[in-house]
C-alpha positions in Angstrom: 0.1 -0.3 -0.2 2.9 2.1 0.6 4.3 2.0 -2.8 0.9 2.6 -4.1 1.1 6.0 -2.4 4.4 7.0 -3.7 3.5 6.0 -7.2 0.0 8.2 -7.0 1.6 10.7 -4.8 4.6 11.5 -7.1 2.8 12.8 -10.1 -0.3 14.3 -8.0 2.6 16.7 -6.4 3.9 17.8 -9.8 0.7 19.8 -10.3 2.3 22.2 -7.3 6.2 21.1 -7.7 6.9 21.2 -11.2 9.8 19.2 -12.6 11.8 22.0 -13.2 12.2 22.8 -9.3 13.4 19.4 -8.9 15.7 18.5 -11.6 18.4 20.8 -9.9 18.5 18.8 -7.0 19.1 15.6 -8.6 22.5 14.6 -7.1 20.9 14.8 -3.5 18.6 12.0 -4.6 21.6 10.1 -6.0 23.4 10.7 -2.8 20.8 9.5 -0.4 20.1 6.2 -2.8 23.6 5.2 -2.8 22.8 4.2 0.9 19.0 3.8 0.9 19.1 0.9 -1.7 21.6 -1.1 0.3 19.6 -0.1 3.6 16.4 -1.2 2.3 17.6 -4.7 1.6 19.4 -5.3 4.7 16.5 -3.9 6.8 14.1 -6.7 4.4 16.3 -9.1 5.3 16.3 -8.5 9.3 12.7 -8.1 9.3 12.1 -11.7 8.1 14.5 -13.6 10.2 13.5 -11.4 13.3 11.4 -12.8 15.8 7.9 -11.3 15.9 8.0 -10.0 19.5 11.4 -8.4 18.9 10.1 -6.9 15.8 7.0 -5.2 17.5 9.8 -3.6 19.9 11.7 -2.3 17.3 8.6 -1.0 15.3 7.0 0.8 18.4 10.8 2.3 19.2 11.2 3.5 15.6 7.6 4.8 15.9 8.5 6.9 18.6 11.9 8.0 17.1 10.2 9.3 14.1 7.7 11.4 16.0 10.2 13.0 18.0 12.4 14.2 14.7 9.1 15.1 13.0 8.4 17.4 16.3 11.8 18.5 16.6 12.0 19.5 12.8 8.8 21.3 12.9 9.9 23.3 16.1 12.9 24.2 14.8 15.2 22.6 17.4 17.1 20.7 15.0 20.4 22.3 14.2 21.4 22.8 10.3 24.7 22.3 9.6 26.9 24.2 7.0 28.8 21.4 5.7 31.6 21.2 2.8 30.5 18.5 0.1 33.4 16.1 1.2 31.2 16.0 4.6 28.0 16.1 3.2 28.1 13.3 0.5 29.3 10.7 3.1 26.7 11.9 5.6 24.2 11.6 2.8 25.0 8.4 2.2 24.8 7.4 5.7 21.7 9.0 6.2 20.1 7.1 3.4 21.6 4.0 4.6 19.8 4.2 7.8 16.6 5.4 6.3 16.4 2.7 3.9 16.6 0.0 7.0 13.8 2.0 8.9 11.6 1.9 5.5 12.1 -1.5 5.2 11.7 -2.5 8.8 8.4 -1.0 8.9 7.2 -1.2 5.5 6.8 2.8 4.7 8.3 5.1 2.6 10.2 7.2 4.9 9.0 10.2 4.3 8.9 11.6 7.9 12.5 10.8 8.0 13.7 11.6 4.4 12.3 15.1 4.3 13.9 16.7 7.6 17.2 14.9 6.5 17.0 16.5 3.2 15.7 20.0 4.6 18.7 19.9 7.6 21.6 18.1 5.4 21.1 19.6 1.9 19.3 23.1 3.0 16.3 22.7 0.5 12.7 24.0 0.6 10.5 21.5 2.5 8.0 21.7 -0.1 10.4 20.6 -3.0 12.2 18.0 0.0 8.5 16.4 -0.2 8.8 15.6 -3.6 12.3 14.7 -3.6 11.8 12.3 -0.8 9.2 10.4 -3.0 11.9 10.4 -5.8 14.2 8.5 -3.4 11.5 6.3 -1.5 10.3 4.7 -4.8 13.3 3.0 -5.7 14.1 2.1 -2.1 10.5 0.4 -1.4 11.0 -1.6 -4.8 14.5 -3.4 -3.4 12.5 -3.7 -0.2 9.8 -5.3 -2.1 11.9 -7.5 -4.1 13.9 -8.8 -1.0 10.4 -9.3 1.2 9.2 -11.3 -2.1 12.0 -13.8 -2.0 10.7 -15.4 1.5 7.4 -15.3 0.2 6.1 -12.6 2.5 3.3 -11.5 0.4 1.2 -14.4 0.9 -0.5 -12.1 3.5 -1.9 -9.9 0.7 -4.0 -13.0 -0.8 -5.3 -13.5 2.5 -6.2 -10.0 3.1 -7.4 -9.1 -0.4 -10.5 -7.3 0.3 -8.6 -4.9 3.0 -5.9 -4.3 0.6 -7.9 -3.4 -2.4 -10.1 -1.0 0.1 -7.0 0.5 1.5 -5.3 0.9 -1.7 -8.4 2.7 -3.3 -8.7 5.1 0.0 -4.9 5.6 -0.3 -5.1 6.6 -3.9 -7.7 9.1 -3.4 -5.6 10.4 -0.3 -2.4 11.1 -2.5 -4.4 12.9 -5.1 -6.4 15.1 -2.7 -3.3 15.5 -0.6 -1.4 16.7 -3.7 -4.0 19.3 -4.3 -4.0 20.9 -0.8 0.0 21.0 -1.0 0.5 24.4 0.8 -3.0 24.9 1.7 -3.4 23.2 5.1 -1.1 24.4 7.7 2.2 22.1 8.9 0.9 23.6 12.3 -2.1 21.6 12.1 -0.8 18.2 10.5 2.5 17.9 12.0 1.0 17.5 15.8 -1.6 15.5 14.5 0.7 13.2 12.9 3.0 13.0 15.9 0.3 12.2 17.9 -0.9 9.4 15.6 3.1 7.7 15.6 3.0 7.8 19.3 -0.7 6.4 19.7 0.4 3.6 17.6 3.9 2.9 19.0 1.8 2.4 22.2 -0.6 0.1 20.3 2.5 -1.7 18.5 4.5 -1.8 21.8 1.4 -3.6 23.5 0.6 -6.5 20.5 
């Protein structure tokens, strides 16, 4: 479902953020992908081999970390370092590796971590960073998808076809509406709600 969201969100966002604004930043996408592709394969491998109880604890902890990162970025408490390229490039690859692992473990696109990373590490506007994060997420998720498929992990899709179909339809509608509302709904409303949702999700997963 996350893969469907990314596939539909990319063209939806192009209405508000045209390709001409994104192409100058292609080195950022390449830099992050240098780490995230390997991270996705590694994270998916760990997820298929990890005990279910351990995986739930790891996921709960990651949800809390993501909530904290989003809140800190929204409140402006995270520093924005002015790094030379000789430091920024390996830092971007390392960040991509970590994000790829998290995204594959959680089965998500990883935008919650990619957007703050792109904004803070590369100094890109947050609106542009959102579209760049999707460009990183798509190939990263495809790698994780390929790794999971090797262990027959997607048999769950067949047994939950009705749920997956309805959620996918809702996700497509949501990404289209979200792309059209880009810049209309204030981040001061969206971010606190998302942080609350992540914390509540972490509590539920921890108790699973």
